[in-house]
CHARMM-style PDB file with segment names, atoms N, HN, CA, C and O in Angstrom:
ATOM      1  N   UNK     1      78.539  70.386  92.551  1.00  0.00      PROA
ATOM      2  CA  UNK     1      79.421  70.752  93.655  1.00  0.00      PROA
ATOM      3  C   UNK     1      79.270  69.740  94.791  1.00  0.00      PROA
ATOM      4  O   UNK     1      78.173  69.514  95.302  1.00  0.00      PROA
ATOM      5  N   UNK     2      80.382  69.146  95.166  1.00  0.00      PROA
ATOM      6  HN  UNK     2      81.273  69.329  94.751  1.00  0.00      PROA
ATOM      7  CA  UNK     2      80.314  68.125  96.215  1.00  0.00      PROA
ATOM      8  C   UNK     2      80.212  68.747  97.596  1.00  0.00      PROA
ATOM      9  O   UNK     2      80.509  69.926  97.789  1.00  0.00      PROA
ATOM     10  N   UNK     3      79.788  67.934  98.549  1.00  0.00      PROA
ATOM     11  HN  UNK     3      79.547  66.977  98.392  1.00  0.00      PROA
ATOM     12  CA  UNK     3      79.608  68.449  99.912  1.00  0.00      PROA
ATOM     13  C   UNK     3      80.960  68.664 100.563  1.00  0.00      PROA
ATOM     14  O   UNK     3      81.829  67.794 100.515  1.00  0.00      PROA
ATOM     15  N   UNK     4      81.130  69.808 101.163  1.00  0.00      PROA
ATOM     16  HN  UNK     4      80.424  70.515 101.202  1.00  0.00      PROA
ATOM     17  CA  UNK     4      82.381  70.157 101.826  1.00  0.00      PROA
ATOM     18  C   UNK     4      82.378  69.655 103.256  1.00  0.00      PROA
ATOM     19  O   UNK     4      81.372  69.737 103.962  1.00  0.00      PROA
ATOM     20  N   UNK     5      83.525  69.133 103.670  1.00  0.00      PROA
ATOM     21  HN  UNK     5      84.342  69.066 103.096  1.00  0.00      PROA
ATOM     22  CA  UNK     5      83.656  68.636 105.036  1.00  0.00      PROA
ATOM     23  C   UNK     5      83.731  69.791 106.033  1.00  0.00      PROA
ATOM     24  O   UNK     5      83.219  69.695 107.148  1.00  0.00      PROA
ATOM     25  N   UNK     6      84.373  70.877 105.621  1.00  0.00      PROA
ATOM     26  HN  UNK     6      84.789  70.955 104.715  1.00  0.00      PROA
ATOM     27  CA  UNK     6      84.623  71.987 106.537  1.00  0.00      PROA
ATOM     28  C   UNK     6      83.634  73.137 106.413  1.00  0.00      PROA
ATOM     29  O   UNK     6      83.643  74.053 107.235  1.00  0.00      PROA
ATOM     30  N   UNK     7      82.778  73.098 105.386  1.00  0.00      PROA
ATOM     31  HN  UNK     7      82.771  72.354 104.718  1.00  0.00      PROA
ATOM     32  CA  UNK     7      81.891  74.236 105.132  1.00  0.00      PROA
ATOM     33  C   UNK     7      80.931  74.475 106.289  1.00  0.00      PROA
ATOM     34  O   UNK     7      80.741  75.616 106.709  1.00  0.00      PROA
ATOM     35  N   UNK     8      80.328  73.417 106.806  1.00  0.00      PROA
ATOM     36  HN  UNK     8      80.483  72.490 106.465  1.00  0.00      PROA
ATOM     37  CA  UNK     8      79.411  73.554 107.943  1.00  0.00      PROA
ATOM     38  C   UNK     8      80.106  74.093 109.176  1.00  0.00      PROA
ATOM     39  O   UNK     8      79.580  74.964 109.870  1.00  0.00      PROA
ATOM     40  N   UNK     9      81.303  73.564 109.447  1.00  0.00      PROA
ATOM     41  HN  UNK     9      81.730  72.856 108.883  1.00  0.00      PROA
ATOM     42  CA  UNK     9      82.094  74.021 110.589  1.00  0.00      PROA
ATOM     43  C   UNK     9      82.489  75.482 110.413  1.00  0.00      PROA
ATOM     44  O   UNK     9      82.407  76.269 111.356  1.00  0.00      PROA
ATOM     45  N   UNK    10      82.915  75.842 109.213  1.00  0.00      PROA
ATOM     46  HN  UNK    10      82.982  75.202 108.447  1.00  0.00      PROA
ATOM     47  CA  UNK    10      83.304  77.219 108.924  1.00  0.00      PROA
ATOM     48  C   UNK    10      82.152  78.188 109.078  1.00  0.00      PROA
ATOM     49  O   UNK    10      82.320  79.276 109.630  1.00  0.00      PROA
ATOM     50  N   UNK    11      80.972  77.798 108.588  1.00  0.00      PROA
ATOM     51  HN  UNK    11      80.836  76.914 108.140  1.00  0.00      PROA
ATOM     52  CA  UNK    11      79.793  78.654 108.717  1.00  0.00      PROA
ATOM     53  C   UNK    11      79.414  78.820 110.185  1.00  0.00      PROA
ATOM     54  O   UNK    11      79.086  79.923 110.621  1.00  0.00      PROA
ATOM     55  N   UNK    12      79.459  77.725 110.951  1.00  0.00      PROA
ATOM     56  HN  UNK    12      79.726  76.829 110.597  1.00  0.00      PROA
ATOM     57  CA  UNK    12      79.141  77.803 112.383  1.00  0.00      PROA
ATOM     58  C   UNK    12      80.102  78.742 113.101  1.00  0.00      PROA
ATOM     59  O   UNK    12      79.688  79.560 113.924  1.00  0.00      PROA
ATOM     60  N   UNK    13      81.388  78.616 112.782  1.00  0.00      PROA
ATOM     61  HN  UNK    13      81.724  77.952 112.114  1.00  0.00      PROA
ATOM     62  CA  UNK    13      82.407  79.482 113.377  1.00  0.00      PROA
ATOM     63  C   UNK    13      82.193  80.935 112.957  1.00  0.00      PROA
ATOM     64  O   UNK    13      82.274  81.843 113.784  1.00  0.00      PROA
ATOM     65  N   UNK    14      81.923  81.149 111.680  1.00  0.00      PROA
ATOM     66  HN  UNK    14      81.857  80.412 111.008  1.00  0.00      PROA
ATOM     67  CA  UNK    14      81.683  82.493 111.162  1.00  0.00      PROA
ATOM     68  C   UNK    14      80.456  83.145 111.763  1.00  0.00      PROA
ATOM     69  O   UNK    14      80.468  84.338 112.068  1.00  0.00      PROA
ATOM     70  N   UNK    15      79.390  82.365 111.936  1.00  0.00      PROA
ATOM     71  HN  UNK    15      79.380  81.396 111.688  1.00  0.00      PROA
ATOM     72  CA  UNK    15      78.175  82.902 112.559  1.00  0.00      PROA
ATOM     73  C   UNK    15      78.456  83.294 114.003  1.00  0.00      PROA
ATOM     74  O   UNK    15      77.966  84.320 114.474  1.00  0.00      PROA
ATOM     75  N   UNK    16      79.243  82.483 114.709  1.00  0.00      PROA
ATOM     76  HN  UNK    16      79.641  81.649 114.326  1.00  0.00      PROA
ATOM     77  CA  UNK    16      79.609  82.808 116.094  1.00  0.00      PROA
ATOM     78  C   UNK    16      80.402  84.109 116.160  1.00  0.00      PROA
ATOM     79  O   UNK    16      80.133  84.965 117.002  1.00  0.00      PROA
ATOM     80  N   UNK    17      81.386  84.253 115.264  1.00  0.00      PROA
ATOM     81  HN  UNK    17      81.605  83.558 114.580  1.00  0.00      PROA
ATOM     82  CA  UNK    17      82.182  85.492 115.203  1.00  0.00      PROA
ATOM     83  C   UNK    17      81.284  86.670 114.817  1.00  0.00      PROA
ATOM     84  O   UNK    17      81.334  87.730 115.441  1.00  0.00      PROA
ATOM     85  N   UNK    18      80.470  86.474 113.788  1.00  0.00      PROA
ATOM     86  HN  UNK    18      80.429  85.613 113.281  1.00  0.00      PROA
ATOM     87  CA  UNK    18      79.568  87.525 113.320  1.00  0.00      PROA
ATOM     88  C   UNK    18      78.568  87.946 114.374  1.00  0.00      PROA
ATOM     89  O   UNK    18      78.235  89.126 114.483  1.00  0.00      PROA
ATOM     90  N   UNK    19      78.083  86.985 115.153  1.00  0.00      PROA
ATOM     91  HN  UNK    19      78.353  86.026 115.064  1.00  0.00      PROA
ATOM     92  CA  UNK    19      77.118  87.303 116.214  1.00  0.00      PROA
ATOM     93  C   UNK    19      77.761  88.165 117.287  1.00  0.00      PROA
ATOM     94  O   UNK    19      77.149  89.120 117.766  1.00  0.00      PROA
ATOM     95  N   UNK    20      79.001  87.833 117.670  1.00  0.00      PROA
ATOM     96  HN  UNK    20      79.497  87.057 117.281  1.00  0.00      PROA
ATOM     97  CA  UNK    20      79.684  88.639 118.687  1.00  0.00      PROA
ATOM     98  C   UNK    20      79.948  90.055 118.180  1.00  0.00      PROA
ATOM     99  O   UNK    20      79.842  91.017 118.941  1.00  0.00      PROA
ATOM    100  N   UNK    21      80.293  90.185 116.895  1.00  0.00      PROA
ATOM    101  HN  UNK    21      80.379  89.403 116.278  1.00  0.00      PROA
ATOM    102  CA  UNK    21      80.454  91.515 116.289  1.00  0.00      PROA
ATOM    103  C   UNK    21      79.102  92.237 116.281  1.00  0.00      PROA
ATOM    104  O   UNK    21      79.017  93.419 116.613  1.00  0.00      PROA
ATOM    105  N   UNK    22      78.054  91.511 115.899  1.00  0.00      PROA
ATOM    106  HN  UNK    22      78.123  90.550 115.630  1.00  0.00      PROA
ATOM    107  CA  UNK    22      76.709  92.088 115.813  1.00  0.00      PROA
ATOM    108  C   UNK    22      76.184  92.577 117.146  1.00  0.00      PROA
ATOM    109  O   UNK    22      75.521  93.612 117.212  1.00  0.00      PROA
ATOM    110  N   UNK    23      76.474  91.841 118.209  1.00  0.00      PROA
ATOM    111  HN  UNK    23      77.012  91.000 118.155  1.00  0.00      PROA
ATOM    112  CA  UNK    23      76.055  92.272 119.545  1.00  0.00      PROA
ATOM    113  C   UNK    23      76.759  93.577 119.905  1.00  0.00      PROA
ATOM    114  O   UNK    23      76.160  94.468 120.508  1.00  0.00      PROA
ATOM    115  N   UNK    24      78.031  93.683 119.532  1.00  0.00      PROA
ATOM    116  HN  UNK    24      78.517  92.960 119.042  1.00  0.00      PROA
ATOM    117  CA  UNK    24      78.800  94.897 119.828  1.00  0.00      PROA
ATOM    118  C   UNK    24      78.221  96.110 119.101  1.00  0.00      PROA
ATOM    119  O   UNK    24      78.155  97.199 119.669  1.00  0.00      PROA
ATOM    120  N   UNK    25      77.803  95.927 117.849  1.00  0.00      PROA
ATOM    121  HN  UNK    25      77.857  95.042 117.387  1.00  0.00      PROA
ATOM    122  CA  UNK    25      77.253  97.055 117.080  1.00  0.00      PROA
ATOM    123  C   UNK    25      75.728  97.053 117.046  1.00  0.00      PROA
ATOM    124  O   UNK    25      75.112  97.911 116.413  1.00  0.00      PROA
ATOM    125  N   UNK    26      75.111  96.064 117.746  1.00  0.00      PROA
ATOM    126  HN  UNK    26      75.611  95.367 118.260  1.00  0.00      PROA
ATOM    127  CA  UNK    26      73.655  96.008 117.895  1.00  0.00      PROA
ATOM    128  C   UNK    26      72.918  95.792 116.573  1.00  0.00      PROA
ATOM    129  O   UNK    26      71.854  96.373 116.361  1.00  0.00      PROA
ATOM    130  N   UNK    27      73.462  94.974 115.692  1.00  0.00      PROA
ATOM    131  HN  UNK    27      74.326  94.502 115.864  1.00  0.00      PROA
ATOM    132  CA  UNK    27      72.831  94.683 114.397  1.00  0.00      PROA
ATOM    133  C   UNK    27      72.845  93.178 114.144  1.00  0.00      PROA
ATOM    134  O   UNK    27      73.818  92.650 113.606  1.00  0.00      PROA
ATOM    135  N   UNK    28      71.771  92.481 114.529  1.00  0.00      PROA
ATOM    136  HN  UNK    28      70.980  92.910 114.966  1.00  0.00      PROA
ATOM    137  CA  UNK    28      71.745  91.024 114.394  1.00  0.00      PROA
ATOM    138  C   UNK    28      71.735  90.559 112.940  1.00  0.00      PROA
ATOM    139  O   UNK    28      72.454  89.624 112.589  1.00  0.00      PROA
ATOM    140  N   UNK    29      70.931  91.197 112.092  1.00  0.00      PROA
ATOM    141  HN  UNK    29      70.347  91.957 112.377  1.00  0.00      PROA
ATOM    142  CA  UNK    29      70.840  90.765 110.694  1.00  0.00      PROA
ATOM    143  C   UNK    29      72.181  90.931 109.982  1.00  0.00      PROA
ATOM    144  O   UNK    29      72.609  90.058 109.227  1.00  0.00      PROA
ATOM    145  N   UNK    30      72.832  92.062 110.235  1.00  0.00      PROA
ATOM    146  HN  UNK    30      72.484  92.771 110.848  1.00  0.00      PROA
ATOM    147  CA  UNK    30      74.143  92.323 109.645  1.00  0.00      PROA
ATOM    148  C   UNK    30      75.152  91.295 110.123  1.00  0.00      PROA
ATOM    149  O   UNK    30      75.931  90.769 109.329  1.00  0.00      PROA
ATOM    150  N   UNK    31      75.141  91.005 111.426  1.00  0.00      PROA
ATOM    151  HN  UNK    31      74.508  91.433 112.072  1.00  0.00      PROA
ATOM    152  CA  UNK    31      76.105  90.067 111.988  1.00  0.00      PROA
ATOM    153  C   UNK    31      75.914  88.675 111.416  1.00  0.00      PROA
ATOM    154  O   UNK    31      76.892  87.967 111.177  1.00  0.00      PROA
ATOM    155  N   UNK    32      74.673  88.272 111.192  1.00  0.00      PROA
ATOM    156  HN  UNK    32      73.879  88.847 111.386  1.00  0.00      PROA
ATOM    157  CA  UNK    32      74.396  86.959 110.619  1.00  0.00      PROA
ATOM    158  C   UNK    32      74.935  86.874 109.192  1.00  0.00      PROA
ATOM    159  O   UNK    32      75.535  85.870 108.809  1.00  0.00      PROA
ATOM    160  N   UNK    33      74.721  87.927 108.409  1.00  0.00      PROA
ATOM    161  HN  UNK    33      74.233  88.743 108.720  1.00  0.00      PROA
ATOM    162  CA  UNK    33      75.228  87.961 107.038  1.00  0.00      PROA
ATOM    163  C   UNK    33      76.754  87.927 107.015  1.00  0.00      PROA
ATOM    164  O   UNK    33      77.350  87.193 106.227  1.00  0.00      PROA
ATOM    165  N   UNK    34      77.386  88.724 107.883  1.00  0.00      PROA
ATOM    166  HN  UNK    34      76.902  89.320 108.524  1.00  0.00      PROA
ATOM    167  CA  UNK    34      78.847  88.728 107.996  1.00  0.00      PROA
ATOM    168  C   UNK    34      79.341  87.340 108.403  1.00  0.00      PROA
ATOM    169  O   UNK    34      80.305  86.824 107.838  1.00  0.00      PROA
ATOM    170  N   UNK    35      78.677  86.750 109.375  1.00  0.00      PROA
ATOM    171  HN  UNK    35      77.893  87.169 109.834  1.00  0.00      PROA
ATOM    172  CA  UNK    35      79.071  85.430 109.866  1.00  0.00      PROA
ATOM    173  C   UNK    35      78.997  84.359 108.796  1.00  0.00      PROA
ATOM    174  O   UNK    35      79.906  83.538 108.676  1.00  0.00      PROA
ATOM    175  N   UNK    36      77.922  84.356 108.015  1.00  0.00      PROA
ATOM    176  HN  UNK    36      77.183  85.023 108.113  1.00  0.00      PROA
ATOM    177  CA  UNK    36      77.780  83.372 106.940  1.00  0.00      PROA
ATOM    178  C   UNK    36      78.854  83.590 105.876  1.00  0.00      PROA
ATOM    179  O   UNK    36      79.426  82.628 105.364  1.00  0.00      PROA
ATOM    180  N   UNK    37      79.129  84.855 105.541  1.00  0.00      PROA
ATOM    181  HN  UNK    37      78.664  85.637 105.957  1.00  0.00      PROA
ATOM    182  CA  UNK    37      80.158  85.161 104.549  1.00  0.00      PROA
ATOM    183  C   UNK    37      81.535  84.702 105.024  1.00  0.00      PROA
ATOM    184  O   UNK    37      82.255  84.031 104.285  1.00  0.00      PROA
ATOM    185  N   UNK    38      81.903  85.063 106.258  1.00  0.00      PROA
ATOM    186  HN  UNK    38      81.318  85.608 106.858  1.00  0.00      PROA
ATOM    187  CA  UNK    38      83.190  84.647 106.826  1.00  0.00      PROA
ATOM    188  C   UNK    38      83.266  83.123 106.885  1.00  0.00      PROA
ATOM    189  O   UNK    38      84.273  82.528 106.501  1.00  0.00      PROA
ATOM    190  N   UNK    39      82.208  82.508 107.361  1.00  0.00      PROA
ATOM    191  HN  UNK    39      81.390  82.992 107.673  1.00  0.00      PROA
ATOM    192  CA  UNK    39      82.180  81.054 107.499  1.00  0.00      PROA
ATOM    193  C   UNK    39      82.334  80.326 106.177  1.00  0.00      PROA
ATOM    194  O   UNK    39      83.028  79.312 106.097  1.00  0.00      PROA
ATOM    195  N   UNK    40      81.688  80.841 105.142  1.00  0.00      PROA
ATOM    196  HN  UNK    40      81.124  81.665 105.207  1.00  0.00      PROA
ATOM    197  CA  UNK    40      81.796  80.230 103.820  1.00  0.00      PROA
ATOM    198  C   UNK    40      83.226  80.324 103.303  1.00  0.00      PROA
ATOM    199  O   UNK    40      83.764  79.349 102.779  1.00  0.00      PROA
ATOM    200  N   UNK    41      83.844  81.499 103.449  1.00  0.00      PROA
ATOM    201  HN  UNK    41      83.407  82.291 103.875  1.00  0.00      PROA
ATOM    202  CA  UNK    41      85.231  81.696 103.018  1.00  0.00      PROA
ATOM    203  C   UNK    41      86.168  80.765 103.777  1.00  0.00      PROA
ATOM    204  O   UNK    41      87.022  80.113 103.177  1.00  0.00      PROA
ATOM    205  N   UNK    42      86.007  80.704 105.106  1.00  0.00      PROA
ATOM    206  HN  UNK    42      85.314  81.234 105.593  1.00  0.00      PROA
ATOM    207  CA  UNK    42      86.850  79.838 105.933  1.00  0.00      PROA
ATOM    208  C   UNK    42      86.668  78.373 105.533  1.00  0.00      PROA
ATOM    209  O   UNK    42      87.646  77.641 105.379  1.00  0.00      PROA
ATOM    210  N   UNK    43      85.421  77.952 105.366  1.00  0.00      PROA
ATOM    211  HN  UNK    43      84.627  78.547 105.491  1.00  0.00      PROA
ATOM    212  CA  UNK    43      85.136  76.567 104.998  1.00  0.00      PROA
ATOM    213  C   UNK    43      85.726  76.180 103.653  1.00  0.00      PROA
ATOM    214  O   UNK    43      86.310  75.105 103.521  1.00  0.00      PROA
ATOM    215  N   UNK    44      85.583  77.040 102.654  1.00  0.00      PROA
ATOM    216  HN  UNK    44      85.109  77.914 102.761  1.00  0.00      PROA
ATOM    217  CA  UNK    44      86.124  76.771 101.322  1.00  0.00      PROA
ATOM    218  C   UNK    44      87.651  76.734 101.368  1.00  0.00      PROA
ATOM    219  O   UNK    44      88.271  75.882 100.732  1.00  0.00      PROA
ATOM    220  N   UNK    45      88.257  77.654 102.118  1.00  0.00      PROA
ATOM    221  HN  UNK    45      87.754  78.346 102.636  1.00  0.00      PROA
ATOM    222  CA  UNK    45      89.715  77.701 102.236  1.00  0.00      PROA
ATOM    223  C   UNK    45      90.252  76.430 102.874  1.00  0.00      PROA
ATOM    224  O   UNK    45      91.191  75.822 102.361  1.00  0.00      PROA
ATOM    225  N   UNK    46      89.658  76.026 103.997  1.00  0.00      PROA
ATOM    226  HN  UNK    46      88.895  76.521 104.415  1.00  0.00      PROA
ATOM    227  CA  UNK    46      90.087  74.802 104.670  1.00  0.00      PROA
ATOM    228  C   UNK    46      89.893  73.589 103.773  1.00  0.00      PROA
ATOM    229  O   UNK    46      90.749  72.706 103.721  1.00  0.00      PROA
ATOM    230  N   UNK    47      88.772  73.546 103.069  1.00  0.00      PROA
ATOM    231  HN  UNK    47      88.077  74.264 103.111  1.00  0.00      PROA
ATOM    232  CA  UNK    47      88.479  72.410 102.211  1.00  0.00      PROA
ATOM    233  C   UNK    47      89.457  72.328 101.043  1.00  0.00      PROA
ATOM    234  O   UNK    47      89.895  71.235 100.686  1.00  0.00      PROA
ATOM    235  N   UNK    48      89.802  73.457 100.445  1.00  0.00      PROA
ATOM    236  HN  UNK    48      89.446  74.345 100.735  1.00  0.00      PROA
ATOM    237  CA  UNK    48      90.729  73.446  99.317  1.00  0.00      PROA
ATOM    238  C   UNK    48      92.137  73.052  99.773  1.00  0.00      PROA
ATOM    239  O   UNK    48      92.861  72.398  99.022  1.00  0.00      PROA
ATOM    240  N   UNK    49      92.532  73.432 100.970  1.00  0.00      PROA
ATOM    241  HN  UNK    49      91.944  73.963 101.580  1.00  0.00      PROA
ATOM    242  CA  UNK    49      93.830  73.015 101.508  1.00  0.00      PROA
ATOM    243  C   UNK    49      93.855  71.512 101.757  1.00  0.00      PROA
ATOM    244  O   UNK    49      94.871  70.856 101.524  1.00  0.00      PROA
ATOM    245  N   UNK    50      92.743  70.970 102.228  1.00  0.00      PROA
ATOM    246  HN  UNK    50      91.917  71.502 102.417  1.00  0.00      PROA
ATOM    247  CA  UNK    50      92.644  69.533 102.519  1.00  0.00      PROA
ATOM    248  C   UNK    50      92.748  68.711 101.233  1.00  0.00      PROA
ATOM    249  O   UNK    50      93.265  67.595 101.252  1.00  0.00      PROA
ATOM    250  N   UNK    51      92.261  69.255 100.124  1.00  0.00      PROA
ATOM    251  HN  UNK    51      91.841  70.162 100.108  1.00  0.00      PROA
ATOM    252  CA  UNK    51      92.224  68.517  98.858  1.00  0.00      PROA
ATOM    253  C   UNK    51      93.554  68.487  98.123  1.00  0.00      PROA
ATOM    254  O   UNK    51      93.717  67.703  97.188  1.00  0.00      PROA
ATOM    255  N   UNK    52      94.507  69.318  98.520  1.00  0.00      PROA
ATOM    256  HN  UNK    52      94.375  69.955  99.279  1.00  0.00      PROA
ATOM    257  CA  UNK    52      95.792  69.382  97.810  1.00  0.00      PROA
ATOM    258  C   UNK    52      96.659  68.175  98.085  1.00  0.00      PROA
ATOM    259  OT1 UNK    52      97.769  68.081  97.562  1.00  0.00      PROA
TER     260      UNK     52
END
């Protein structure tokens, strides 16, 4: 699997979103997991669009 250009950016963005959600519900571990999941999806989506 090659290195994705957008994966790091997507994960950073997802962690930021997840952290803000986590602060609202007071669950840091959950928010980090949500953030990484969202970020990975966003990064893969952006990367696959770039490759077309």
